[in-house]
PDB file of the backbone (N, CA, C, O) and the ligand in Angstrom, with CONECT records:
HET     ZN  A 101       1
ATOM      1  N   MET A   1      31.449  -0.232   7.720  1.00  0.00           N
ATOM      2  CA  MET A   1      31.324  -1.533   8.410  1.00  0.00           C
ATOM      3  C   MET A   1      30.264  -1.471   9.501  1.00  0.00           C
ATOM      4  O   MET A   1      30.425  -2.097  10.549  1.00  0.00           O
ATOM      5  N   ASN A   2      29.203  -0.739   9.279  1.00  0.00           N
ATOM      6  CA  ASN A   2      28.179  -0.597  10.321  1.00  0.00           C
ATOM      7  C   ASN A   2      26.840  -1.161   9.845  1.00  0.00           C
ATOM      8  O   ASN A   2      25.782  -0.597  10.121  1.00  0.00           O
ATOM      9  N   ILE A   3      26.905  -2.258   9.142  1.00  0.00           N
ATOM     10  CA  ILE A   3      25.704  -2.834   8.569  1.00  0.00           C
ATOM     11  C   ILE A   3      24.717  -3.246   9.704  1.00  0.00           C
ATOM     12  O   ILE A   3      25.060  -3.940  10.662  1.00  0.00           O
ATOM     13  N   ASN A   4      23.503  -2.771   9.516  1.00  0.00           N
ATOM     14  CA  ASN A   4      22.421  -3.067  10.471  1.00  0.00           C
ATOM     15  C   ASN A   4      22.589  -2.483  11.846  1.00  0.00           C
ATOM     16  O   ASN A   4      21.828  -2.822  12.752  1.00  0.00           O
ATOM     17  N   SER A   5      23.559  -1.615  12.033  1.00  0.00           N
ATOM     18  CA  SER A   5      23.741  -1.035  13.368  1.00  0.00           C
ATOM     19  C   SER A   5      22.702   0.031  13.638  1.00  0.00           C
ATOM     20  O   SER A   5      22.369   0.322  14.787  1.00  0.00           O
ATOM     21  N   ASP A   6      22.187   0.617  12.547  1.00  0.00           N
ATOM     22  CA  ASP A   6      21.159   1.627  12.693  1.00  0.00           C
ATOM     23  C   ASP A   6      20.169   1.493  11.560  1.00  0.00           C
ATOM     24  O   ASP A   6      20.406   1.994  10.461  1.00  0.00           O
ATOM     25  N   ILE A   7      19.066   0.822  11.817  1.00  0.00           N
ATOM     26  CA  ILE A   7      18.137   0.508  10.764  1.00  0.00           C
ATOM     27  C   ILE A   7      17.362   1.699  10.281  1.00  0.00           C
ATOM     28  O   ILE A   7      16.670   1.610   9.267  1.00  0.00           O
ATOM     29  N   SER A   8      17.454   2.832  10.986  1.00  0.00           N
ATOM     30  CA  SER A   8      16.741   4.039  10.547  1.00  0.00           C
ATOM     31  C   SER A   8      17.552   4.793   9.508  1.00  0.00           C
ATOM     32  O   SER A   8      17.096   5.789   8.947  1.00  0.00           O
ATOM     33  N   ARG A   9      18.759   4.305   9.260  1.00  0.00           N
ATOM     34  CA  ARG A   9      19.634   4.974   8.285  1.00  0.00           C
ATOM     35  C   ARG A   9      19.784   4.110   7.026  1.00  0.00           C
ATOM     36  O   ARG A   9      19.787   2.881   7.091  1.00  0.00           O
ATOM     37  N   CYS A  10      19.906   4.777   5.904  1.00  0.00           N
ATOM     38  CA  CYS A  10      20.139   4.069   4.655  1.00  0.00           C
ATOM     39  C   CYS A  10      21.522   3.414   4.669  1.00  0.00           C
ATOM     40  O   CYS A  10      22.521   4.093   4.909  1.00  0.00           O
ATOM     41  N   PRO A  11      21.593   2.132   4.419  1.00  0.00           N
ATOM     42  CA  PRO A  11      22.913   1.456   4.384  1.00  0.00           C
ATOM     43  C   PRO A  11      23.758   1.845   3.156  1.00  0.00           C
ATOM     44  O   PRO A  11      24.965   1.607   3.111  1.00  0.00           O
ATOM     45  N   LEU A  12      23.118   2.419   2.216  1.00  0.00           N
ATOM     46  CA  LEU A  12      23.839   2.833   0.975  1.00  0.00           C
ATOM     47  C   LEU A  12      24.551   4.156   1.090  1.00  0.00           C
ATOM     48  O   LEU A  12      25.698   4.302   0.668  1.00  0.00           O
ATOM     49  N   CYS A  13      23.856   5.123   1.671  1.00  0.00           N
ATOM     50  CA  CYS A  13      24.439   6.457   1.713  1.00  0.00           C
ATOM     51  C   CYS A  13      24.396   7.078   3.086  1.00  0.00           C
ATOM     52  O   CYS A  13      24.945   8.165   3.268  1.00  0.00           O
ATOM     53  N   GLY A  14      23.769   6.442   4.070  1.00  0.00           N
ATOM     54  CA  GLY A  14      23.715   6.985   5.382  1.00  0.00           C
ATOM     55  C   GLY A  14      22.592   8.016   5.597  1.00  0.00           C
ATOM     56  O   GLY A  14      22.460   8.627   6.657  1.00  0.00           O
ATOM     57  N   GLY A  15      21.815   8.167   4.557  1.00  0.00           N
ATOM     58  CA  GLY A  15      20.705   9.154   4.630  1.00  0.00           C
ATOM     59  C   GLY A  15      19.608   8.660   5.499  1.00  0.00           C
ATOM     60  O   GLY A  15      19.582   7.492   5.884  1.00  0.00           O
ATOM     61  N   GLU A  16      18.682   9.551   5.819  1.00  0.00           N
ATOM     62  CA  GLU A  16      17.603   9.215   6.698  1.00  0.00           C
ATOM     63  C   GLU A  16      16.487   8.485   5.919  1.00  0.00           C
ATOM     64  O   GLU A  16      16.170   8.855   4.789  1.00  0.00           O
ATOM     65  N   LYS A  17      15.918   7.478   6.519  1.00  0.00           N
ATOM     66  CA  LYS A  17      14.762   6.769   5.905  1.00  0.00           C
ATOM     67  C   LYS A  17      13.491   7.427   6.386  1.00  0.00           C
ATOM     68  O   LYS A  17      13.287   7.606   7.587  1.00  0.00           O
ATOM     69  N   ALA A  18      12.651   7.781   5.460  1.00  0.00           N
ATOM     70  CA  ALA A  18      11.370   8.404   5.843  1.00  0.00           C
ATOM     71  C   ALA A  18      10.227   7.590   5.278  1.00  0.00           C
ATOM     72  O   ALA A  18      10.353   6.998   4.206  1.00  0.00           O
ATOM     73  N   PRO A  19       9.089   7.554   6.004  1.00  0.00           N
ATOM     74  CA  PRO A  19       7.941   6.817   5.474  1.00  0.00           C
ATOM     75  C   PRO A  19       7.469   7.476   4.182  1.00  0.00           C
ATOM     76  O   PRO A  19       7.337   8.697   4.106  1.00  0.00           O
ATOM     77  N   GLY A  20       7.220   6.661   3.181  1.00  0.00           N
ATOM     78  CA  GLY A  20       6.736   7.206   1.926  1.00  0.00           C
ATOM     79  C   GLY A  20       6.108   6.142   1.085  1.00  0.00           C
ATOM     80  O   GLY A  20       5.649   5.122   1.599  1.00  0.00           O
ATOM     81  N   LYS A  21       6.081   6.368  -0.199  1.00  0.00           N
ATOM     82  CA  LYS A  21       5.472   5.410  -1.115  1.00  0.00           C
ATOM     83  C   LYS A  21       6.415   5.161  -2.280  1.00  0.00           C
ATOM     84  O   LYS A  21       7.197   6.027  -2.670  1.00  0.00           O
ATOM     85  N   THR A  22       6.321   3.971  -2.818  1.00  0.00           N
ATOM     86  CA  THR A  22       7.143   3.648  -3.954  1.00  0.00           C
ATOM     87  C   THR A  22       6.334   2.922  -5.000  1.00  0.00           C
ATOM     88  O   THR A  22       5.212   2.488  -4.740  1.00  0.00           O
ATOM     89  N   THR A  23       6.889   2.792  -6.154  1.00  0.00           N
ATOM     90  CA  THR A  23       6.275   2.070  -7.259  1.00  0.00           C
ATOM     91  C   THR A  23       7.122   0.838  -7.592  1.00  0.00           C
ATOM     92  O   THR A  23       8.323   0.953  -7.837  1.00  0.00           O
ATOM     93  N   LEU A  24       6.506  -0.315  -7.600  1.00  0.00           N
ATOM     94  CA  LEU A  24       7.229  -1.515  -7.910  1.00  0.00           C
ATOM     95  C   LEU A  24       6.882  -2.014  -9.307  1.00  0.00           C
ATOM     96  O   LEU A  24       5.711  -2.035  -9.688  1.00  0.00           O
ATOM     97  N   THR A  25       7.855  -2.397 -10.039  1.00  0.00           N
ATOM     98  CA  THR A  25       7.615  -2.985 -11.356  1.00  0.00           C
ATOM     99  C   THR A  25       8.073  -4.424 -11.353  1.00  0.00           C
ATOM    100  O   THR A  25       9.243  -4.693 -11.082  1.00  0.00           O
ATOM    101  N   VAL A  26       7.176  -5.365 -11.649  1.00  0.00           N
ATOM    102  CA  VAL A  26       7.509  -6.767 -11.623  1.00  0.00           C
ATOM    103  C   VAL A  26       7.423  -7.354 -13.040  1.00  0.00           C
ATOM    104  O   VAL A  26       6.378  -7.301 -13.690  1.00  0.00           O
ATOM    105  N   GLU A  27       8.482  -7.879 -13.470  1.00  0.00           N
ATOM    106  CA  GLU A  27       8.583  -8.506 -14.812  1.00  0.00           C
ATOM    107  C   GLU A  27       8.120  -9.961 -14.715  1.00  0.00           C
ATOM    108  O   GLU A  27       8.659 -10.766 -13.955  1.00  0.00           O
ATOM    109  N   LEU A  28       7.080 -10.264 -15.532  1.00  0.00           N
ATOM    110  CA  LEU A  28       6.540 -11.634 -15.487  1.00  0.00           C
ATOM    111  C   LEU A  28       7.020 -12.502 -16.607  1.00  0.00           C
ATOM    112  O   LEU A  28       6.597 -13.652 -16.721  1.00  0.00           O
ATOM    113  N   GLY A  29       7.872 -11.998 -17.422  1.00  0.00           N
ATOM    114  CA  GLY A  29       8.347 -12.746 -18.585  1.00  0.00           C
ATOM    115  C   GLY A  29       7.596 -12.349 -19.811  1.00  0.00           C
ATOM    116  O   GLY A  29       8.166 -11.788 -20.747  1.00  0.00           O
ATOM    117  N   TYR A  30       6.270 -12.645 -19.816  1.00  0.00           N
ATOM    118  CA  TYR A  30       5.407 -12.287 -20.963  1.00  0.00           C
ATOM    119  C   TYR A  30       4.749 -10.959 -20.719  1.00  0.00           C
ATOM    120  O   TYR A  30       4.141 -10.404 -21.634  1.00  0.00           O
ATOM    121  N   GLY A  31       4.842 -10.436 -19.547  1.00  0.00           N
ATOM    122  CA  GLY A  31       4.143  -9.204 -19.218  1.00  0.00           C
ATOM    123  C   GLY A  31       4.771  -8.466 -18.075  1.00  0.00           C
ATOM    124  O   GLY A  31       5.863  -8.794 -17.610  1.00  0.00           O
ATOM    125  N   LEU A  32       4.045  -7.448 -17.628  1.00  0.00           N
ATOM    126  CA  LEU A  32       4.620  -6.522 -16.644  1.00  0.00           C
ATOM    127  C   LEU A  32       3.511  -6.104 -15.701  1.00  0.00           C
ATOM    128  O   LEU A  32       2.405  -5.797 -16.144  1.00  0.00           O
ATOM    129  N   VAL A  33       3.786  -6.087 -14.420  1.00  0.00           N
ATOM    130  CA  VAL A  33       2.847  -5.554 -13.446  1.00  0.00           C
ATOM    131  C   VAL A  33       3.503  -4.374 -12.750  1.00  0.00           C
ATOM    132  O   VAL A  33       4.623  -4.461 -12.245  1.00  0.00           O
ATOM    133  N   VAL A  34       2.789  -3.297 -12.740  1.00  0.00           N
ATOM    134  CA  VAL A  34       3.260  -2.084 -12.068  1.00  0.00           C
ATOM    135  C   VAL A  34       2.363  -1.858 -10.852  1.00  0.00           C
ATOM    136  O   VAL A  34       1.150  -1.710 -11.001  1.00  0.00           O
ATOM    137  N   ILE A  35       2.938  -1.831  -9.670  1.00  0.00           N
ATOM    138  CA  ILE A  35       2.176  -1.638  -8.462  1.00  0.00           C
ATOM    139  C   ILE A  35       2.548  -0.290  -7.823  1.00  0.00           C
ATOM    140  O   ILE A  35       3.671  -0.053  -7.378  1.00  0.00           O
ATOM    141  N   ARG A  36       1.533   0.563  -7.813  1.00  0.00           N
ATOM    142  CA  ARG A  36       1.755   1.909  -7.327  1.00  0.00           C
ATOM    143  C   ARG A  36       1.296   2.088  -5.867  1.00  0.00           C
ATOM    144  O   ARG A  36       0.593   1.244  -5.312  1.00  0.00           O
ATOM    145  N   ASP A  37       1.713   3.198  -5.277  1.00  0.00           N
ATOM    146  CA  ASP A  37       1.312   3.491  -3.873  1.00  0.00           C
ATOM    147  C   ASP A  37       1.666   2.412  -2.885  1.00  0.00           C
ATOM    148  O   ASP A  37       0.902   2.120  -1.966  1.00  0.00           O
ATOM    149  N   VAL A  38       2.822   1.821  -3.074  1.00  0.00           N
ATOM    150  CA  VAL A  38       3.294   0.816  -2.144  1.00  0.00           C
ATOM    151  C   VAL A  38       3.923   1.511  -0.950  1.00  0.00           C
ATOM    152  O   VAL A  38       4.883   2.266  -1.105  1.00  0.00           O
ATOM    153  N   PRO A  39       3.373   1.255   0.283  1.00  0.00           N
ATOM    154  CA  PRO A  39       3.975   1.906   1.446  1.00  0.00           C
ATOM    155  C   PRO A  39       5.400   1.419   1.635  1.00  0.00           C
ATOM    156  O   PRO A  39       5.657   0.216   1.621  1.00  0.00           O
ATOM    157  N   ALA A  40       6.313   2.338   1.811  1.00  0.00           N
ATOM    158  CA  ALA A  40       7.722   1.967   1.942  1.00  0.00           C
ATOM    159  C   ALA A  40       8.487   3.010   2.763  1.00  0.00           C
ATOM    160  O   ALA A  40       8.017   4.123   3.003  1.00  0.00           O
ATOM    161  N   LYS A  41       9.676   2.600   3.179  1.00  0.00           N
ATOM    162  CA  LYS A  41      10.594   3.551   3.806  1.00  0.00           C
ATOM    163  C   LYS A  41      11.500   4.016   2.646  1.00  0.00           C
ATOM    164  O   LYS A  41      12.103   3.206   1.942  1.00  0.00           O
ATOM    165  N   VAL A  42      11.568   5.318   2.479  1.00  0.00           N
ATOM    166  CA  VAL A  42      12.376   5.831   1.369  1.00  0.00           C
ATOM    167  C   VAL A  42      13.508   6.704   1.893  1.00  0.00           C
ATOM    168  O   VAL A  42      13.299   7.564   2.748  1.00  0.00           O
ATOM    169  N   CYS A  43      14.705   6.473   1.374  1.00  0.00           N
ATOM    170  CA  CYS A  43      15.868   7.303   1.779  1.00  0.00           C
ATOM    171  C   CYS A  43      15.708   8.679   1.200  1.00  0.00           C
ATOM    172  O   CYS A  43      15.465   8.834   0.003  1.00  0.00           O
ATOM    173  N   VAL A  44      15.844   9.687   2.045  1.00  0.00           N
ATOM    174  CA  VAL A  44      15.616  11.055   1.599  1.00  0.00           C
ATOM    175  C   VAL A  44      16.757  11.543   0.690  1.00  0.00           C
ATOM    176  O   VAL A  44      16.597  12.511  -0.053  1.00  0.00           O
ATOM    177  N   LEU A  45      17.886  10.872   0.760  1.00  0.00           N
ATOM    178  CA  LEU A  45      19.072  11.309  -0.015  1.00  0.00           C
ATOM    179  C   LEU A  45      19.152  10.627  -1.373  1.00  0.00           C
ATOM    180  O   LEU A  45      19.235  11.290  -2.407  1.00  0.00           O
ATOM    181  N   CYS A  46      19.127   9.315  -1.364  1.00  0.00           N
ATOM    182  CA  CYS A  46      19.350   8.593  -2.651  1.00  0.00           C
ATOM    183  C   CYS A  46      18.118   7.921  -3.174  1.00  0.00           C
ATOM    184  O   CYS A  46      18.163   7.362  -4.270  1.00  0.00           O
ATOM    185  N   GLY A  47      17.003   7.938  -2.448  1.00  0.00           N
ATOM    186  CA  GLY A  47      15.746   7.423  -2.978  1.00  0.00           C
ATOM    187  C   GLY A  47      15.611   5.915  -2.937  1.00  0.00           C
ATOM    188  O   GLY A  47      14.638   5.369  -3.456  1.00  0.00           O
ATOM    189  N   ALA A  48      16.576   5.228  -2.325  1.00  0.00           N
ATOM    190  CA  ALA A  48      16.467   3.779  -2.144  1.00  0.00           C
ATOM    191  C   ALA A  48      15.259   3.483  -1.279  1.00  0.00           C
ATOM    192  O   ALA A  48      14.925   4.275  -0.398  1.00  0.00           O
ATOM    193  N   ASP A  49      14.583   2.337  -1.515  1.00  0.00           N
ATOM    194  CA  ASP A  49      13.382   2.051  -0.712  1.00  0.00           C
ATOM    195  C   ASP A  49      13.376   0.664  -0.149  1.00  0.00           C
ATOM    196  O   ASP A  49      14.008  -0.245  -0.688  1.00  0.00           O
ATOM    197  N   TRP A  50      12.659   0.502   0.942  1.00  0.00           N
ATOM    198  CA  TRP A  50      12.524  -0.791   1.624  1.00  0.00           C
ATOM    199  C   TRP A  50      11.046  -1.003   1.922  1.00  0.00           C
ATOM    200  O   TRP A  50      10.338  -0.079   2.323  1.00  0.00           O
ATOM    201  N   ILE A  51      10.600  -2.216   1.723  1.00  0.00           N
ATOM    202  CA  ILE A  51       9.205  -2.523   2.058  1.00  0.00           C
ATOM    203  C   ILE A  51       9.140  -3.582   3.147  1.00  0.00           C
ATOM    204  O   ILE A  51      10.013  -4.445   3.245  1.00  0.00           O
ATOM    205  N   ASP A  52       8.091  -3.506   3.969  1.00  0.00           N
ATOM    206  CA  ASP A  52       7.889  -4.480   5.035  1.00  0.00           C
ATOM    207  C   ASP A  52       7.515  -5.854   4.477  1.00  0.00           C
ATOM    208  O   ASP A  52       7.031  -5.987   3.353  1.00  0.00           O
ATOM    209  N   ASP A  53       7.755  -6.846   5.291  1.00  0.00           N
ATOM    210  CA  ASP A  53       7.396  -8.220   4.927  1.00  0.00           C
ATOM    211  C   ASP A  53       5.900  -8.359   4.609  1.00  0.00           C
ATOM    212  O   ASP A  53       5.499  -9.069   3.686  1.00  0.00           O
ATOM    213  N   VAL A  54       5.095  -7.653   5.411  1.00  0.00           N
ATOM    214  CA  VAL A  54       3.636  -7.690   5.200  1.00  0.00           C
ATOM    215  C   VAL A  54       3.258  -7.135   3.848  1.00  0.00           C
ATOM    216  O   VAL A  54       2.418  -7.693   3.142  1.00  0.00           O
ATOM    217  N   VAL A  55       3.890  -6.025   3.495  1.00  0.00           N
ATOM    218  CA  VAL A  55       3.641  -5.371   2.245  1.00  0.00           C
ATOM    219  C   VAL A  55       4.174  -6.275   1.077  1.00  0.00           C
ATOM    220  O   VAL A  55       3.528  -6.415   0.038  1.00  0.00           O
ATOM    221  N   ALA A  56       5.330  -6.852   1.288  1.00  0.00           N
ATOM    222  CA  ALA A  56       5.917  -7.723   0.290  1.00  0.00           C
ATOM    223  C   ALA A  56       5.000  -8.929  -0.024  1.00  0.00           C
ATOM    224  O   ALA A  56       4.908  -9.384  -1.164  1.00  0.00           O
ATOM    225  N   ALA A  57       4.337  -9.418   1.020  1.00  0.00           N
ATOM    226  CA  ALA A  57       3.420 -10.573   0.896  1.00  0.00           C
ATOM    227  C   ALA A  57       2.177 -10.117   0.060  1.00  0.00           C
ATOM    228  O   ALA A  57       1.670 -10.851  -0.788  1.00  0.00           O
ATOM    229  N   GLU A  58       1.739  -8.921   0.336  1.00  0.00           N
ATOM    230  CA  GLU A  58       0.595  -8.326  -0.369  1.00  0.00           C
ATOM    231  C   GLU A  58       0.927  -8.189  -1.854  1.00  0.00           C
ATOM    232  O   GLU A  58       0.111  -8.509  -2.719  1.00  0.00           O
ATOM    233  N   VAL A  59       2.111  -7.720  -2.128  1.00  0.00           N
ATOM    234  CA  VAL A  59       2.592  -7.521  -3.513  1.00  0.00           C
ATOM    235  C   VAL A  59       2.688  -8.876  -4.230  1.00  0.00           C
ATOM    236  O   VAL A  59       2.334  -9.018  -5.400  1.00  0.00           O
ATOM    237  N   GLU A  60       3.181  -9.856  -3.477  1.00  0.00           N
ATOM    238  CA  GLU A  60       3.343 -11.191  -4.034  1.00  0.00           C
ATOM    239  C   GLU A  60       1.993 -11.777  -4.466  1.00  0.00           C
ATOM    240  O   GLU A  60       1.889 -12.461  -5.484  1.00  0.00           O
ATOM    241  N   LYS A  61       0.964 -11.487  -3.658  1.00  0.00           N
ATOM    242  CA  LYS A  61      -0.383 -11.943  -3.981  1.00  0.00           C
ATOM    243  C   LYS A  61      -0.898 -11.322  -5.289  1.00  0.00           C
ATOM    244  O   LYS A  61      -1.465 -12.009  -6.139  1.00  0.00           O
ATOM    245  N   ILE A  62      -0.688 -10.015  -5.426  1.00  0.00           N
ATOM    246  CA  ILE A  62      -1.101  -9.288  -6.613  1.00  0.00           C
ATOM    247  C   ILE A  62      -0.361  -9.870  -7.842  1.00  0.00           C
ATOM    248  O   ILE A  62      -0.974 -10.108  -8.883  1.00  0.00           O
ATOM    249  N   VAL A  63       0.900 -10.085  -7.713  1.00  0.00           N
ATOM    250  CA  VAL A  63       1.695 -10.603  -8.803  1.00  0.00           C
ATOM    251  C   VAL A  63       1.213 -11.973  -9.228  1.00  0.00           C
ATOM    252  O   VAL A  63       1.180 -12.290 -10.417  1.00  0.00           O
ATOM    253  N   GLU A  64       0.841 -12.777  -8.261  1.00  0.00           N
ATOM    254  CA  GLU A  64       0.331 -14.127  -8.500  1.00  0.00           C
ATOM    255  C   GLU A  64      -0.996 -14.091  -9.250  1.00  0.00           C
ATOM    256  O   GLU A  64      -1.229 -14.908 -10.141  1.00  0.00           O
ATOM    257  N   GLU A  65      -1.871 -13.142  -8.893  1.00  0.00           N
ATOM    258  CA  GLU A  65      -3.146 -12.943  -9.568  1.00  0.00           C
ATOM    259  C   GLU A  65      -2.913 -12.581 -11.032  1.00  0.00           C
ATOM    260  O   GLU A  65      -3.540 -13.134 -11.935  1.00  0.00           O
ATOM    261  N   SER A  66      -2.001 -11.645 -11.241  1.00  0.00           N
ATOM    262  CA  SER A  66      -1.690 -11.188 -12.598  1.00  0.00           C
ATOM    263  C   SER A  66      -1.100 -12.328 -13.451  1.00  0.00           C
ATOM    264  O   SER A  66      -1.371 -12.447 -14.646  1.00  0.00           O
ATOM    265  N   ARG A  67      -0.291 -13.148 -12.792  1.00  0.00           N
ATOM    266  CA  ARG A  67       0.323 -14.281 -13.461  1.00  0.00           C
ATOM    267  C   ARG A  67      -0.774 -15.252 -13.953  1.00  0.00           C
ATOM    268  O   ARG A  67      -0.692 -15.776 -15.064  1.00  0.00           O
ATOM    269  N   LYS A  68      -1.798 -15.480 -13.110  1.00  0.00           N
ATOM    270  CA  LYS A  68      -2.895 -16.362 -13.490  1.00  0.00           C
ATOM    271  C   LYS A  68      -3.701 -15.811 -14.652  1.00  0.00           C
ATOM    272  O   LYS A  68      -4.145 -16.551 -15.529  1.00  0.00           O
ATOM    273  N   LYS A  69      -3.887 -14.455 -14.641  1.00  0.00           N
ATOM    274  CA  LYS A  69      -4.678 -13.810 -15.692  1.00  0.00           C
ATOM    275  C   LYS A  69      -3.860 -13.670 -16.965  1.00  0.00           C
ATOM    276  O   LYS A  69      -4.401 -13.350 -18.024  1.00  0.00           O
ATOM    277  N   GLN A  70      -2.580 -13.903 -16.869  1.00  0.00           N
ATOM    278  CA  GLN A  70      -1.645 -13.732 -18.013  1.00  0.00           C
ATOM    279  C   GLN A  70      -1.731 -12.318 -18.578  1.00  0.00           C
ATOM    280  O   GLN A  70      -1.759 -12.117 -19.792  1.00  0.00           O
ATOM    281  N   THR A  71      -1.772 -11.365 -17.691  1.00  0.00           N
ATOM    282  CA  THR A  71      -1.843  -9.959 -18.097  1.00  0.00           C
ATOM    283  C   THR A  71      -0.548  -9.565 -18.774  1.00  0.00           C
ATOM    284  O   THR A  71       0.543  -9.949 -18.353  1.00  0.00           O
ATOM    285  N   GLN A  72      -0.692  -8.801 -19.816  1.00  0.00           N
ATOM    286  CA  GLN A  72       0.524  -8.278 -20.491  1.00  0.00           C
ATOM    287  C   GLN A  72       1.050  -7.060 -19.791  1.00  0.00           C
ATOM    288  O   GLN A  72       2.253  -6.842 -19.650  1.00  0.00           O
ATOM    289  N   MET A  73       0.074  -6.261 -19.351  1.00  0.00           N
ATOM    290  CA  MET A  73       0.503  -4.991 -18.706  1.00  0.00           C
ATOM    291  C   MET A  73      -0.591  -4.576 -17.746  1.00  0.00           C
ATOM    292  O   MET A  73      -1.733  -4.351 -18.147  1.00  0.00           O
ATOM    293  N   GLU A  74      -0.250  -4.481 -16.531  1.00  0.00           N
ATOM    294  CA  GLU A  74      -1.271  -4.098 -15.546  1.00  0.00           C
ATOM    295  C   GLU A  74      -0.678  -3.075 -14.566  1.00  0.00           C
ATOM    296  O   GLU A  74       0.451  -3.223 -14.098  1.00  0.00           O
ATOM    297  N   VAL A  75      -1.467  -2.039 -14.269  1.00  0.00           N
ATOM    298  CA  VAL A  75      -1.054  -1.061 -13.299  1.00  0.00           C
ATOM    299  C   VAL A  75      -2.057  -1.098 -12.159  1.00  0.00           C
ATOM    300  O   VAL A  75      -3.250  -0.854 -12.336  1.00  0.00           O
ATOM    301  N   ILE A  76      -1.533  -1.411 -10.989  1.00  0.00           N
ATOM    302  CA  ILE A  76      -2.407  -1.566  -9.801  1.00  0.00           C
ATOM    303  C   ILE A  76      -1.996  -0.562  -8.738  1.00  0.00           C
ATOM    304  O   ILE A  76      -0.812  -0.300  -8.528  1.00  0.00           O
ATOM    305  N   SER A  77      -2.982  -0.018  -8.086  1.00  0.00           N
ATOM    306  CA  SER A  77      -2.682   0.878  -6.975  1.00  0.00           C
ATOM    307  C   SER A  77      -2.896   0.138  -5.684  1.00  0.00           C
ATOM    308  O   SER A  77      -3.990  -0.367  -5.433  1.00  0.00           O
ATOM    309  N   LEU A  78      -1.894   0.064  -4.874  1.00  0.00           N
ATOM    310  CA  LEU A  78      -1.989  -0.657  -3.619  1.00  0.00           C
ATOM    311  C   LEU A  78      -2.437   0.262  -2.511  1.00  0.00           C
ATOM    312  O   LEU A  78      -1.617   0.899  -1.852  1.00  0.00           O
ATOM    313  N   LYS A  79      -3.750   0.334  -2.303  1.00  0.00           N
ATOM    314  CA  LYS A  79      -4.266   1.237  -1.308  1.00  0.00           C
ATOM    315  C   LYS A  79      -4.653   0.422  -0.063  1.00  0.00           C
ATOM    316  O   LYS A  79      -5.238  -0.655  -0.179  1.00  0.00           O
ATOM    317  N   ALA A  80      -4.337   0.919   1.070  1.00  0.00           N
ATOM    318  CA  ALA A  80      -4.708   0.217   2.273  1.00  0.00           C
ATOM    319  C   ALA A  80      -6.247   0.206   2.339  1.00  0.00           C
ATOM    320  O   ALA A  80      -6.882   1.255   2.234  1.00  0.00           O
ATOM    321  N   SER A  81      -6.834  -0.979   2.513  1.00  0.00           N
ATOM    322  CA  SER A  81      -8.270  -1.044   2.534  1.00  0.00           C
ATOM    323  C   SER A  81      -8.813  -1.075   3.950  1.00  0.00           C
ATOM    324  O   SER A  81     -10.028  -1.130   4.144  1.00  0.00           O
TER     325      SER A  81
HETATM  326 ZN    ZN A 101      20.348   6.419   0.695  1.00  0.00          ZN2+
END
């Protein structure tokens, strides 16, 4: 019952969250977008990940682009520019 009492801890297992990277897979219905190297906080114990709002917005933009192109399968690396 300690939800959000300590944001540096994983709410699932209580493990420590460490800065890392994750891979997001977004299903578009007709296709798939895989976004690699997404900056995230990753739980060292269970591997659950969290991404910032800023990063989420960035991802949303990429997904929107792929949607327009009607890509069937795209793998994008999200590198900080
Ligand atoms: Zn965890």
